[in-house]
Residue frames as qw, qx, qy, qz and C-alpha x, y, z in Angstrom:
[[0.535, 0.348, -0.120, -0.761, 41.07, 12.67, 32.37],
 [0.542, 0.065, 0.835, -0.075, 39.12, 9.82, 30.79],
 [0.348, 0.225, -0.564, -0.714, 38.15, 8.64, 27.30],
 [0.614, 0.162, 0.671, -0.383, 34.96, 6.64, 26.77],
 [0.249, 0.237, -0.701, -0.625, 34.24, 4.49, 23.73],
 [0.704, 0.195, 0.508, -0.456, 30.90, 2.90, 22.93],
 [0.060, 0.315, -0.822, -0.470, 31.22, 0.13, 20.38],
 [0.426, -0.116, -0.742, -0.505, 28.04, -1.11, 18.58],
 [0.138, 0.039, 0.743, -0.654, 25.95, -0.81, 21.75],
 [0.436, -0.266, -0.614, -0.602, 22.46, -2.32, 21.64],
 [0.114, 0.072, 0.764, -0.630, 19.64, -2.48, 24.18],
 [0.420, -0.297, -0.584, -0.628, 16.05, -3.71, 23.98],
 [0.347, -0.041, 0.655, -0.670, 13.19, -3.88, 26.45],
 [0.695, 0.331, 0.574, -0.280, 11.09, -6.83, 25.42],
 [0.651, 0.434, 0.507, 0.362, 10.52, -6.52, 21.68],
 [0.162, 0.982, 0.093, 0.039, 11.27, -2.80, 21.65],
 [0.724, 0.126, -0.048, 0.677, 14.79, -1.87, 20.51],
 [0.222, -0.936, -0.182, 0.201, 15.78, 1.27, 22.45],
 [0.121, -0.798, 0.464, 0.366, 19.45, 1.64, 21.48],
 [0.896, 0.391, 0.209, -0.002, 20.52, 0.31, 18.08],
 [0.815, 0.240, 0.105, 0.517, 24.15, -0.35, 17.18],
 [0.050, -0.995, 0.005, -0.090, 25.38, 2.90, 18.73],
 [0.792, -0.036, -0.049, 0.607, 29.07, 3.76, 18.42],
 [0.069, 0.939, -0.024, 0.335, 30.69, 6.97, 19.64],
 [0.694, -0.043, -0.347, 0.629, 33.95, 8.05, 21.27],
 [0.258, -0.954, -0.118, -0.099, 34.05, 10.68, 24.00],
 [0.580, 0.499, -0.338, 0.548, 37.45, 12.34, 24.11],
 [0.547, -0.319, -0.472, 0.614, 39.37, 13.11, 27.29],
 [0.148, -0.334, -0.220, 0.904, 38.13, 16.31, 28.92],
 [0.120, -0.227, -0.551, -0.794, 35.26, 16.67, 26.47],
 [0.374, 0.250, 0.526, -0.722, 31.79, 17.89, 27.39],
 [0.143, -0.066, -0.819, -0.551, 29.58, 15.68, 25.23],
 [0.492, 0.139, 0.379, -0.772, 25.80, 16.07, 25.20],
 [0.064, 0.231, 0.937, 0.255, 23.40, 13.29, 24.23],
 [0.313, 0.252, 0.130, -0.906, 20.41, 15.21, 22.90],
 [0.202, -0.135, -0.829, -0.503, 17.07, 14.06, 21.58],
 [0.582, -0.330, -0.129, -0.732, 13.33, 13.74, 22.19],
 [0.617, -0.278, 0.604, -0.420, 11.83, 11.50, 24.85],
 [0.908, 0.145, 0.360, -0.157, 12.23, 7.84, 23.98],
 [0.576, 0.737, -0.346, -0.074, 15.24, 8.27, 21.68],
 [0.940, -0.016, -0.251, 0.231, 17.51, 6.14, 23.91],
 [0.253, 0.714, -0.357, 0.546, 19.77, 8.82, 25.38],
 [0.517, -0.597, 0.412, -0.455, 19.09, 8.08, 29.07],
 [0.991, -0.057, 0.111, -0.052, 19.28, 4.34, 28.47],
 [0.708, 0.524, -0.264, 0.392, 22.68, 4.85, 26.84],
 [0.058, -0.701, 0.439, -0.559, 23.88, 6.84, 29.86],
 [0.776, -0.408, 0.321, -0.359, 22.60, 4.20, 32.26],
 [0.973, 0.176, -0.069, 0.132, 24.46, 1.49, 30.33],
 [0.428, 0.629, -0.393, 0.516, 27.68, 3.52, 30.63],
 [0.356, -0.602, 0.427, -0.574, 27.04, 3.82, 34.38],
 [0.216, 0.110, -0.962, 0.129, 26.33, 0.10, 34.74],
 [0.425, 0.105, 0.520, -0.734, 22.72, 0.65, 35.84],
 [0.840, 0.366, 0.105, -0.387, 21.45, -1.14, 32.72],
 [0.622, -0.220, 0.678, 0.323, 23.02, -4.16, 31.04],
 [0.351, 0.521, -0.450, -0.635, 23.85, -3.92, 27.34],
 [0.923, 0.198, 0.249, -0.217, 22.39, -6.67, 25.15],
 [0.847, 0.217, 0.176, 0.452, 25.45, -6.49, 22.90],
 [0.292, 0.843, -0.102, 0.439, 28.38, -4.23, 22.14],
 [0.694, -0.167, -0.367, 0.597, 31.13, -2.91, 24.41],
 [0.172, -0.970, -0.026, -0.171, 31.76, 0.01, 26.76],
 [0.767, 0.071, -0.217, 0.600, 35.41, 0.95, 27.16],
 [0.244, -0.969, 0.003, -0.041, 36.72, 3.52, 29.67],
 [0.124, -0.814, 0.553, 0.123, 40.35, 4.44, 29.06],
 [0.452, 0.422, -0.757, -0.211, 40.67, 1.31, 26.93],
 [0.120, -0.082, 0.929, -0.339, 39.38, -0.97, 29.71],
 [0.431, -0.269, -0.682, -0.526, 36.31, -3.04, 28.86],
 [0.170, -0.054, 0.644, -0.744, 33.83, -2.31, 31.66],
 [0.512, -0.133, -0.503, -0.683, 30.74, -3.74, 29.92],
 [0.706, -0.304, -0.632, -0.103, 30.22, -6.43, 32.54],
 [0.354, 0.038, -0.577, 0.735, 31.49, -4.55, 35.60],
 [0.225, -0.753, -0.596, 0.162, 29.24, -3.20, 38.40],
 [0.094, 0.937, 0.107, 0.320, 28.90, 0.60, 38.74],
 [0.553, -0.811, 0.157, 0.109, 31.28, 0.71, 41.72],
 [0.720, -0.261, 0.431, 0.478, 34.15, -0.58, 39.57],
 [0.548, 0.659, 0.361, 0.366, 33.75, 1.78, 36.62],
 [0.467, -0.239, -0.053, 0.850, 35.43, 4.82, 38.16],
 [0.004, 0.434, 0.373, 0.820, 32.72, 7.39, 37.48],
 [0.089, 0.297, 0.554, -0.773, 30.32, 9.73, 39.23],
 [0.016, -0.461, -0.728, -0.508, 26.70, 10.37, 38.30],
 [0.167, 0.165, 0.309, -0.922, 24.28, 13.25, 38.84],
 [0.103, 0.413, 0.896, 0.130, 20.63, 12.22, 38.60],
 [0.133, -0.506, -0.390, -0.758, 17.57, 14.19, 37.52],
 [0.588, -0.670, -0.401, -0.209, 15.97, 13.60, 40.93],
 [0.083, -0.801, 0.438, -0.400, 19.18, 14.70, 42.77],
 [0.852, -0.083, -0.511, 0.084, 19.04, 11.39, 44.78],
 [0.031, 0.513, -0.522, 0.681, 19.74, 13.07, 48.13],
 [0.429, -0.304, -0.815, 0.242, 19.12, 11.40, 51.49],
 [0.238, -0.748, -0.242, -0.571, 16.42, 13.49, 53.19],
 [0.717, -0.674, -0.173, 0.040, 17.52, 12.58, 56.74],
 [0.728, -0.145, -0.003, 0.670, 21.16, 13.60, 56.17],
 [0.066, -0.849, -0.013, 0.523, 22.58, 17.11, 56.25],
 [0.550, 0.811, -0.179, -0.093, 24.14, 18.75, 53.20],
 [0.059, -0.709, 0.703, -0.030, 27.61, 17.88, 54.52],
 [0.608, -0.140, 0.771, -0.128, 26.63, 14.26, 55.15],
 [0.773, 0.552, 0.273, -0.152, 25.11, 13.94, 51.67],
 [0.373, 0.840, -0.385, -0.082, 28.26, 15.33, 50.03],
 [0.016, -0.582, 0.807, -0.098, 30.64, 12.94, 51.80],
 [0.876, -0.069, 0.301, -0.370, 28.35, 9.91, 51.82],
 [0.894, 0.403, -0.192, 0.023, 30.26, 8.10, 49.06],
 [0.282, 0.648, -0.588, 0.393, 33.58, 8.92, 50.70],
 [0.541, -0.406, 0.561, -0.476, 32.38, 7.43, 53.98],
 [0.960, 0.130, 0.114, -0.218, 31.29, 4.25, 52.18],
 [0.747, 0.520, -0.337, 0.239, 34.80, 4.03, 50.70],
 [0.773, -0.545, -0.147, 0.290, 36.18, 4.42, 54.26],
 [0.443, 0.639, -0.118, 0.618, 38.20, 7.50, 53.41],
 [0.460, -0.168, -0.463, 0.739, 40.21, 9.06, 56.20],
 [0.087, -0.837, -0.509, 0.180, 38.17, 11.69, 58.05],
 [0.256, -0.633, 0.119, 0.721, 40.77, 14.43, 57.65],
 [0.151, -0.050, 0.656, 0.738, 40.83, 14.00, 53.86],
 [0.011, 0.591, 0.787, 0.180, 37.05, 13.69, 53.81],
 [0.136, -0.831, -0.336, 0.422, 36.60, 16.99, 55.64],
 [0.234, -0.449, 0.344, 0.791, 39.15, 18.67, 53.40],
 [0.097, 0.205, 0.756, 0.613, 37.27, 17.63, 50.28],
 [0.053, -0.720, -0.685, 0.098, 33.96, 18.63, 51.83],
 [0.124, -0.804, -0.138, 0.565, 35.02, 22.21, 52.45],
 [0.222, -0.271, 0.545, 0.761, 36.81, 22.43, 49.11],
 [0.047, 0.344, 0.788, 0.508, 33.78, 21.42, 47.04],
 [0.097, -0.769, -0.582, 0.246, 31.33, 23.36, 49.23],
 [0.147, -0.647, 0.091, 0.742, 33.32, 26.50, 48.45],
 [0.174, -0.029, 0.700, 0.692, 33.29, 25.66, 44.73],
 [0.113, -0.465, -0.756, -0.446, 29.51, 25.46, 44.55],
 [0.172, -0.403, 0.083, -0.895, 28.62, 28.07, 47.16],
 [0.706, -0.433, -0.501, -0.252, 27.26, 25.80, 49.88],
 [0.366, 0.209, -0.626, 0.656, 29.52, 26.78, 52.81],
 [0.287, -0.193, 0.346, -0.872, 26.63, 28.41, 54.69],
 [0.783, -0.054, -0.129, -0.606, 24.26, 25.46, 54.20],
 [0.387, 0.299, -0.870, 0.060, 26.28, 22.44, 55.35],
 [0.117, 0.017, 0.842, -0.527, 24.12, 21.78, 58.44],
 [0.604, 0.199, 0.075, -0.768, 20.80, 22.02, 56.59],
 [0.523, 0.124, 0.843, 0.030, 18.78, 19.12, 55.26],
 [0.178, 0.173, 0.680, 0.690, 17.49, 18.84, 51.65],
 [0.041, -0.726, -0.682, -0.086, 13.95, 19.88, 52.61],
 [0.231, -0.819, -0.170, 0.497, 15.33, 23.23, 53.77],
 [0.311, -0.322, 0.462, 0.766, 16.99, 23.96, 50.42],
 [0.539, 0.591, -0.041, -0.599, 15.79, 25.43, 47.13],
 [0.923, 0.346, 0.171, 0.004, 15.88, 23.38, 43.93],
 [0.487, 0.777, -0.327, 0.227, 19.08, 25.08, 42.81],
 [0.283, -0.672, 0.618, -0.294, 20.76, 24.42, 46.15],
 [0.877, -0.084, 0.452, -0.142, 19.77, 20.73, 46.04],
 [0.822, 0.557, -0.035, 0.111, 21.27, 20.50, 42.57],
 [0.159, 0.806, -0.495, 0.282, 24.49, 22.02, 43.92],
 [0.643, -0.443, 0.580, -0.230, 24.59, 19.35, 46.64],
 [0.933, 0.229, 0.277, -0.008, 24.31, 16.63, 43.99],
 [0.577, 0.751, -0.228, 0.227, 27.07, 18.28, 41.97],
 [0.194, -0.762, 0.546, -0.289, 29.27, 18.66, 45.05],
 [0.837, -0.227, 0.479, -0.134, 28.87, 14.97, 45.85],
 [0.875, 0.453, 0.102, 0.139, 29.97, 14.04, 42.34],
 [0.326, 0.828, -0.339, 0.307, 32.95, 16.42, 42.44],
 [0.496, -0.666, 0.500, -0.244, 34.05, 15.22, 45.88],
 [0.960, -0.001, 0.281, 0.010, 34.42, 11.68, 44.50],
 [0.088, -0.744, 0.516, 0.415, 37.14, 13.04, 42.17],
 [0.712, 0.212, 0.634, 0.214, 36.33, 10.62, 39.41],
 [0.133, -0.331, 0.398, 0.845, 37.57, 11.97, 36.07],
 [0.153, -0.242, -0.744, -0.604, 34.33, 10.85, 34.37],
 [0.239, 0.258, 0.559, -0.751, 30.96, 12.37, 35.32],
 [0.041, -0.361, -0.805, -0.469, 27.58, 11.37, 33.91],
 [0.193, 0.219, 0.347, -0.892, 24.64, 13.77, 34.17],
 [0.036, 0.388, 0.875, 0.288, 21.06, 12.69, 33.43],
 [0.120, -0.693, -0.412, -0.579, 18.88, 15.78, 32.79],
 [0.438, -0.261, -0.565, 0.649, 20.08, 17.41, 36.03],
 [0.005, -0.105, -0.116, 0.988, 18.41, 20.78, 35.41],
 [0.207, -0.357, -0.718, -0.561, 14.95, 19.72, 34.28],
 [0.362, -0.638, -0.661, 0.158, 13.36, 20.42, 37.69],
 [0.295, -0.410, -0.163, 0.848, 14.60, 24.04, 37.86],
 [0.319, 0.856, 0.314, -0.258, 12.98, 27.22, 36.60],
 [0.658, 0.685, 0.076, 0.304, 14.37, 29.05, 33.56],
 [0.021, -0.919, 0.308, -0.245, 16.54, 31.51, 35.50],
 [0.668, -0.536, 0.515, -0.032, 18.09, 28.80, 37.68],
 [0.901, 0.255, 0.297, 0.187, 18.71, 26.58, 34.65],
 [0.460, 0.826, -0.125, 0.300, 20.70, 29.38, 33.04],
 [0.277, -0.820, 0.450, -0.222, 22.76, 29.97, 36.19],
 [0.814, -0.290, 0.504, -0.003, 23.43, 26.26, 36.68],
 [0.829, 0.515, 0.103, 0.191, 24.44, 25.80, 33.03],
 [0.233, 0.862, -0.326, 0.309, 27.13, 28.45, 33.51],
 [0.506, -0.651, 0.520, -0.222, 28.28, 26.91, 36.80],
 [0.929, -0.016, 0.369, 0.026, 28.45, 23.33, 35.53],
 [0.729, 0.632, -0.025, 0.264, 30.39, 24.31, 32.42],
 [0.028, 0.857, -0.402, 0.321, 32.83, 26.42, 34.44],
 [0.693, -0.486, 0.509, -0.157, 33.40, 23.58, 36.94],
 [0.940, 0.231, 0.229, 0.097, 33.94, 21.05, 34.15],
 [0.545, 0.748, -0.186, 0.330, 36.59, 23.23, 32.54],
 [0.243, -0.799, 0.448, -0.321, 38.25, 24.01, 35.86],
 [0.734, -0.360, 0.558, -0.144, 38.46, 20.36, 36.90],
 [0.201, 0.475, -0.758, -0.399, 39.18, 18.94, 33.44],
 [0.572, 0.072, 0.772, -0.268, 36.51, 16.27, 33.81],
 [0.138, -0.059, -0.793, -0.590, 35.08, 14.25, 30.95],
 [0.407, 0.235, 0.517, -0.715, 31.32, 14.84, 31.07],
 [0.099, -0.232, -0.828, -0.501, 28.53, 12.97, 29.29],
 [0.223, 0.230, 0.398, -0.860, 25.35, 14.98, 29.71],
 [0.065, 0.396, 0.865, 0.303, 21.83, 13.90, 28.72],
 [0.190, 0.418, 0.307, -0.833, 19.10, 16.41, 27.91],
 [0.375, 0.582, 0.685, 0.227, 16.09, 16.97, 25.67],
 [0.007, 0.933, 0.164, -0.319, 16.65, 20.74, 25.89],
 [0.708, 0.510, 0.122, 0.473, 18.48, 22.05, 22.84],
 [0.029, -0.934, 0.149, -0.322, 19.41, 25.29, 24.63],
 [0.704, -0.604, 0.371, 0.045, 21.35, 23.29, 27.23],
 [0.873, 0.126, 0.331, 0.335, 23.03, 21.30, 24.49],
 [0.505, 0.736, 0.106, 0.438, 23.95, 24.26, 22.32],
 [0.141, -0.919, 0.188, -0.316, 25.23, 26.42, 25.18],
 [0.661, -0.619, 0.420, -0.065, 27.24, 23.78, 27.07],
 [0.948, 0.067, 0.286, 0.123, 28.53, 21.13, 24.67],
 [0.194, -0.551, 0.612, 0.534, 31.87, 20.75, 22.97],
 [0.201, 0.075, -0.827, -0.520, 30.08, 18.19, 20.83],
 [0.655, 0.083, 0.318, -0.680, 26.41, 17.25, 20.46],
 [0.013, -0.004, -0.966, -0.259, 25.20, 13.75, 19.61],
 [0.565, 0.093, 0.079, -0.816, 21.60, 14.10, 18.43],
 [0.144, -0.001, 0.990, 0.011, 19.71, 10.81, 18.75],
 [0.632, 0.129, -0.086, -0.759, 16.53, 9.57, 17.14],
 [0.942, 0.032, -0.095, -0.321, 14.88, 6.17, 17.63],
 [0.889, -0.360, 0.251, 0.134, 17.97, 4.69, 19.26],
 [0.764, 0.275, 0.190, 0.553, 20.43, 5.81, 16.60],
 [0.279, -0.513, 0.050, 0.810, 22.69, 8.79, 16.04],
 [0.459, 0.805, 0.374, -0.018, 21.01, 11.22, 13.66],
 [0.461, 0.747, -0.139, 0.459, 23.95, 13.65, 13.57],
 [0.665, -0.617, -0.115, 0.404, 26.93, 14.59, 15.72],
 [0.501, 0.482, 0.027, 0.718, 29.23, 17.59, 15.68],
 [0.188, -0.109, -0.339, 0.915, 29.87, 20.93, 17.31],
 [0.197, 0.659, 0.568, -0.453, 26.79, 23.02, 18.10],
 [0.160, 0.631, -0.231, -0.723, 27.82, 25.41, 15.33],
 [0.041, 0.176, -0.856, -0.484, 28.10, 22.64, 12.73],
 [0.097, 0.392, 0.913, -0.064, 24.76, 21.06, 13.60],
 [0.181, 0.714, 0.362, -0.571, 22.96, 24.41, 13.51],
 [0.161, 0.636, -0.347, -0.670, 24.57, 25.64, 10.28],
 [0.407, 0.317, -0.737, -0.438, 24.46, 22.35, 8.38],
 [0.705, -0.062, 0.560, -0.431, 21.71, 19.95, 9.50],
 [0.041, -0.242, 0.895, 0.373, 22.13, 16.64, 7.71],
 [0.054, -0.393, -0.896, -0.201, 18.42, 15.71, 7.85],
 [0.261, -0.549, -0.267, -0.748, 15.11, 17.49, 8.09],
 [0.692, -0.564, -0.445, 0.071, 14.69, 15.99, 11.58],
 [0.562, -0.223, -0.195, 0.772, 17.82, 17.82, 12.76],
 [0.073, 0.321, 0.209, 0.921, 16.61, 21.01, 11.05],
 [0.484, -0.615, -0.402, -0.476, 13.29, 20.79, 12.93],
 [0.739, -0.494, -0.393, 0.236, 14.84, 19.86, 16.28],
 [0.536, -0.265, -0.097, 0.795, 17.62, 22.47, 16.44],
 [0.091, 0.263, 0.212, 0.937, 16.71, 26.15, 16.53],
 [0.067, -0.627, -0.671, 0.391, 14.19, 28.40, 18.30],
 [0.848, 0.213, 0.243, -0.420, 11.99, 28.79, 16.36],
 [0.712, -0.081, 0.631, 0.299, 13.00, 25.74, 14.30],
 [0.107, -0.219, 0.585, 0.774, 13.96, 25.93, 10.66],
 [0.644, 0.421, 0.107, -0.630, 11.14, 26.61, 8.22],
 [0.322, -0.071, 0.888, 0.320, 10.64, 23.50, 6.07],
 [0.491, 0.496, 0.038, -0.715, 8.70, 24.35, 2.92],
 [0.690, 0.220, 0.678, 0.125, 7.36, 21.75, 0.49],
 [0.095, 0.480, -0.437, -0.755, 8.28, 22.39, -3.12],
 [0.720, 0.426, 0.533, -0.126, 6.53, 21.37, -6.33],
 [0.482, 0.119, 0.535, 0.684, 7.31, 21.38, -10.03],
 [0.233, 0.781, 0.205, -0.542, 6.63, 24.63, -11.85],
 [0.716, 0.670, 0.173, 0.090, 6.89, 25.64, -15.51],
 [0.357, 0.829, -0.308, 0.300, 10.14, 27.54, -14.86],
 [0.308, 0.366, -0.736, 0.478, 11.59, 25.55, -11.96],
 [0.383, -0.344, -0.803, 0.302, 10.79, 24.47, -8.41],
 [0.242, -0.541, -0.083, -0.801, 8.02, 26.52, -6.74],
 [0.206, -0.104, 0.711, -0.664, 6.57, 26.68, -3.23],
 [0.114, -0.315, -0.922, -0.195, 3.78, 24.10, -3.18],
 [0.069, -0.717, -0.667, 0.192, 0.40, 25.84, -3.17],
 [0.128, -0.545, 0.016, 0.829, 1.78, 29.25, -4.15],
 [0.545, 0.695, 0.463, -0.072, -0.57, 30.55, -6.85],
 [0.108, 0.887, -0.261, -0.366, 2.04, 33.07, -8.03],
 [0.946, 0.258, 0.144, 0.136, 4.12, 30.14, -9.31],
 [0.196, 0.893, -0.397, 0.084, 7.42, 32.02, -9.01],
 [0.899, 0.099, -0.370, 0.213, 10.39, 29.59, -9.04],
 [0.482, -0.835, 0.262, -0.032, 12.76, 29.43, -6.07],
 [0.495, -0.435, 0.690, 0.299, 15.19, 26.84, -7.52],
 [0.474, 0.450, -0.551, -0.519, 16.02, 25.72, -11.02],
 [0.259, 0.122, -0.954, -0.086, 14.90, 22.22, -11.96],
 [0.570, -0.419, -0.626, -0.328, 12.16, 19.98, -10.55],
 [0.183, -0.442, 0.481, -0.735, 10.83, 20.53, -7.03],
 [0.834, -0.258, -0.218, -0.436, 8.40, 17.67, -6.45],
 [0.908, -0.210, -0.319, 0.171, 9.46, 15.71, -3.33],
 [0.501, 0.245, -0.320, 0.766, 11.99, 18.34, -2.22],
 [0.391, -0.833, -0.369, 0.129, 11.86, 20.49, 0.90],
 [0.321, 0.648, -0.145, 0.676, 13.35, 23.98, 1.17],
 [0.605, -0.555, -0.423, 0.383, 14.81, 24.94, 4.56],
 [0.176, 0.667, -0.056, 0.722, 15.18, 28.51, 5.85],
 [0.386, -0.282, -0.589, 0.652, 16.20, 29.65, 9.33],
 [0.049, -0.865, -0.500, 0.012, 13.65, 32.21, 10.64],
 [0.299, -0.791, 0.041, 0.533, 16.35, 34.79, 11.37],
 [0.336, -0.211, 0.570, 0.720, 17.56, 34.57, 7.77],
 [0.171, 0.621, 0.675, 0.361, 14.20, 35.52, 6.26],
 [0.098, -0.110, -0.097, 0.984, 13.66, 39.25, 5.77],
 [0.079, 0.671, 0.734, -0.074, 10.25, 40.88, 6.12],
 [0.059, -0.103, 0.100, 0.988, 8.95, 44.08, 4.50],
 [0.476, 0.457, 0.366, -0.656, 5.64, 45.71, 3.68],
 [0.685, 0.412, 0.589, 0.121, 3.92, 44.46, 0.53],
 [0.036, 0.594, -0.380, -0.708, 5.42, 45.68, -2.76],
 [0.761, 0.451, -0.193, -0.424, 4.75, 44.75, -6.39],
 [0.964, -0.034, 0.241, 0.107, 5.81, 41.23, -7.41],
 [0.089, -0.752, 0.547, 0.356, 9.46, 40.93, -8.45],
 [0.862, 0.418, -0.258, -0.123, 10.88, 39.00, -11.34],
 [0.913, -0.027, -0.182, 0.365, 14.06, 36.95, -11.28],
 [0.439, -0.808, 0.104, 0.379, 16.86, 38.50, -9.25],
 [0.540, 0.816, -0.198, 0.053, 19.36, 40.31, -11.46],
 [0.266, 0.652, -0.660, 0.262, 22.80, 38.69, -11.45],
 [0.589, -0.039, -0.780, 0.206, 24.06, 36.04, -9.01],
 [0.580, -0.742, -0.219, -0.256, 22.49, 35.91, -5.55],
 [0.407, 0.335, -0.557, 0.642, 24.67, 37.03, -2.60],
 [0.289, -0.385, -0.681, 0.552, 24.27, 37.70, 1.12],
 [0.038, 0.301, 0.129, -0.944, 23.26, 41.25, 0.26],
 [0.424, 0.133, -0.391, -0.806, 20.75, 40.28, -2.43],
 [0.681, 0.039, 0.577, -0.449, 17.58, 38.19, -1.97],
 [0.259, 0.043, 0.898, 0.354, 16.98, 35.13, -4.10],
 [0.153, -0.450, -0.663, -0.579, 13.34, 36.13, -4.48],
 [0.238, -0.035, 0.399, -0.885, 10.71, 38.26, -2.81],
 [0.211, -0.314, -0.901, -0.211, 7.44, 36.50, -1.98],
 [0.419, -0.388, -0.025, -0.821, 4.03, 37.80, -1.03],
 [0.372, -0.191, -0.876, 0.242, 2.67, 36.38, 2.23],
 [0.418, -0.638, -0.198, -0.616, -0.09, 37.10, 4.74],
 [0.000, -0.358, 0.699, -0.619, 0.53, 37.46, 8.50],
 [0.673, -0.349, -0.586, -0.286, -1.24, 34.83, 10.60],
 [0.704, -0.632, -0.266, 0.185, 0.46, 35.38, 14.01],
 [0.259, 0.729, -0.312, 0.551, 2.77, 37.85, 15.75],
 [0.790, -0.501, -0.285, 0.209, 4.71, 36.88, 18.90],
 [0.131, 0.841, -0.273, 0.448, 6.58, 39.74, 20.57],
 [0.848, -0.233, -0.369, 0.300, 9.38, 38.51, 22.88],
 [0.401, -0.854, 0.039, 0.328, 11.00, 41.80, 23.82],
 [0.317, -0.557, 0.512, 0.572, 14.42, 41.56, 22.15],
 [0.029, 0.104, -0.762, -0.639, 12.81, 40.09, 19.03],
 [0.658, 0.257, 0.245, -0.664, 9.50, 39.36, 17.32],
 [0.256, -0.007, 0.922, 0.290, 8.47, 36.15, 15.57],
 [0.534, 0.370, -0.020, -0.760, 6.07, 36.79, 12.70],
 [0.460, 0.116, 0.871, 0.127, 4.27, 33.81, 11.13],
 [0.411, 0.501, -0.168, -0.743, 3.16, 34.36, 7.55],
 [0.736, 0.208, 0.641, -0.062, 1.38, 32.05, 5.10],
 [0.258, 0.499, -0.545, -0.622, 2.35, 31.31, 1.50],
 [0.581, 0.143, -0.682, -0.420, 0.19, 28.84, -0.39],
 [0.856, -0.372, -0.217, -0.287, -1.15, 27.31, 2.82],
 [0.801, -0.047, -0.364, 0.472, 2.34, 26.85, 4.28],
 [0.350, -0.935, -0.053, -0.017, 3.56, 28.86, 7.26],
 [0.636, 0.358, -0.275, 0.627, 6.96, 30.56, 7.42],
 [0.496, -0.805, -0.213, 0.244, 8.29, 32.05, 10.63],
 [0.430, 0.662, -0.124, 0.601, 10.39, 35.20, 10.54],
 [0.613, -0.608, -0.278, 0.421, 12.52, 36.20, 13.52],
 [0.315, 0.709, 0.033, 0.630, 13.30, 39.93, 13.50],
 [0.398, -0.067, -0.471, 0.784, 15.07, 42.10, 16.08],
 [0.094, 0.059, 0.251, -0.962, 13.01, 44.33, 18.35],
 [0.426, 0.459, 0.605, -0.491, 9.33, 45.12, 17.94],
 [0.081, 0.071, 0.703, 0.703, 7.81, 44.49, 14.51],
 [0.383, 0.277, 0.329, -0.818, 4.52, 46.38, 14.00],
 [0.215, -0.027, -0.830, -0.515, 2.92, 43.65, 11.89],
 [0.572, 0.019, 0.314, -0.758, -0.83, 43.02, 12.04],
 [0.492, 0.152, 0.856, -0.050, -2.89, 39.88, 11.67],
 [0.561, 0.654, 0.506, -0.036, -4.04, 39.56, 8.06],
 [0.074, 0.865, -0.241, -0.435, -1.53, 42.11, 6.79],
 [0.872, 0.452, 0.048, 0.181, 0.08, 41.40, 3.42],
 [0.347, -0.798, 0.410, 0.274, 3.90, 41.40, 3.65],
 [0.752, 0.566, -0.338, -0.011, 6.83, 40.37, 1.51],
 [0.787, -0.489, 0.351, 0.135, 9.42, 37.80, 2.50],
 [0.627, 0.694, -0.350, 0.051, 12.87, 37.46, 1.00],
 [0.798, -0.492, 0.311, 0.158, 16.05, 35.50, 1.66],
 [0.109, 0.758, -0.576, -0.285, 19.57, 35.16, 0.37],
 [0.788, 0.325, -0.488, -0.188, 20.86, 32.30, -1.75],
 [0.413, 0.296, -0.790, 0.344, 23.28, 31.00, 0.85],
 [0.438, -0.209, 0.524, -0.700, 20.47, 30.89, 3.47],
 [0.834, 0.109, -0.200, -0.502, 18.81, 28.03, 1.57],
 [0.320, -0.269, 0.906, -0.073, 18.97, 24.39, 2.71],
 [0.694, 0.193, -0.391, -0.573, 17.52, 21.59, 0.59],
 [0.444, -0.191, 0.843, -0.235, 16.31, 18.15, 1.68],
 [0.307, 0.091, -0.797, -0.511, 15.28, 15.24, -0.50],
 [0.730, -0.260, -0.329, -0.540, 12.24, 12.98, -0.27],
 [0.769, -0.130, -0.580, 0.234, 14.21, 10.73, 2.11],
 [0.473, -0.870, -0.137, 0.009, 14.69, 13.66, 4.50],
 [0.735, -0.301, 0.114, 0.597, 18.43, 13.82, 3.94],
 [0.025, -0.812, 0.124, 0.569, 20.37, 16.92, 2.99],
 [0.763, 0.591, 0.180, 0.191, 21.01, 17.44, -0.70],
 [0.660, -0.135, 0.100, 0.732, 24.49, 18.41, -1.78],
 [0.025, -0.677, -0.045, 0.734, 25.23, 22.11, -2.39],
 [0.091, -0.144, 0.667, 0.726, 25.55, 21.39, -6.11],
 [0.041, 0.511, 0.843, 0.164, 21.80, 20.71, -6.10],
 [0.039, -0.765, -0.369, 0.526, 21.12, 24.32, -5.14],
 [0.322, 0.218, 0.434, 0.813, 20.51, 26.53, -8.17],
 [0.095, 0.650, 0.434, -0.617, 18.66, 29.68, -7.10],
 [0.351, 0.490, 0.542, 0.586, 16.93, 31.52, -9.92]]
């Protein structure tokens, strides 16, 4: 198994800084996902680890060895590309063992590895075919098999599933994760797809504009986003981010004519965050006053009147979009919700469902939360 350490890594293309002072350690046997929108620097970071791009400054250490200036062939890693990078004129078997042939491995050992990895990824019946005769999922399995056959303890994957349909992506996510655990490889995986990141990673490093916005387990990042960017990026649908304003009795939802406070104290410049699945929806009832007693999971902080502007039925759940004061909140409810466009409904949420972000976009401490 292999540990990777990136120390103050920087990379620019012309005057554009793409990776900025990035430092992270990937533990032995860890499945680490570099996640972020296009242009955030995640693929460039991976290519610097692979040796396909030169770092402007900083260091790359693999098992304590500084490989920053070494060519890819001397870094002891395998890589799976988005485009699969298969030779169209070679058979599946020839593609899998191509790197082993270049290294002049003994033919007996080469054949043994070929049949071992082909069995792992379900390609035994396709070894004589060429890439053009394979489906997208089968081509991806060939690329994976080639990486596994090399037996490098470090594997880099650059958006390997982006060319597959939704069903195949799900199947390949399961297969890749199972193979990684079985083989004990250290994997650094790049994607813009949060579902891939959340379902596969031991740890997620969410990047923005060349820097790390937040890192942690999928559970930590989802439950406690450190910035409003993380809150927007993680979650389907993403977290509701609601602008607050000052009211006579505390912070209110900006634009809400009812003026009912949601937090004690000033609200101007603050943003309230609520996960759609933590907002409850009911038919319109009379306005409520302050909640009696302390708020708990079982008791809403406040009930709010809203008007339905969209209903998206997904089968297992329904996403209802409702407007309050010109701002839209999404509610994710199980099953079919018989809401109608223009219908007046009431939304409520529990005290511990609330997240709060300051004017700088950063999370406010829990002590700043005072539901009323």
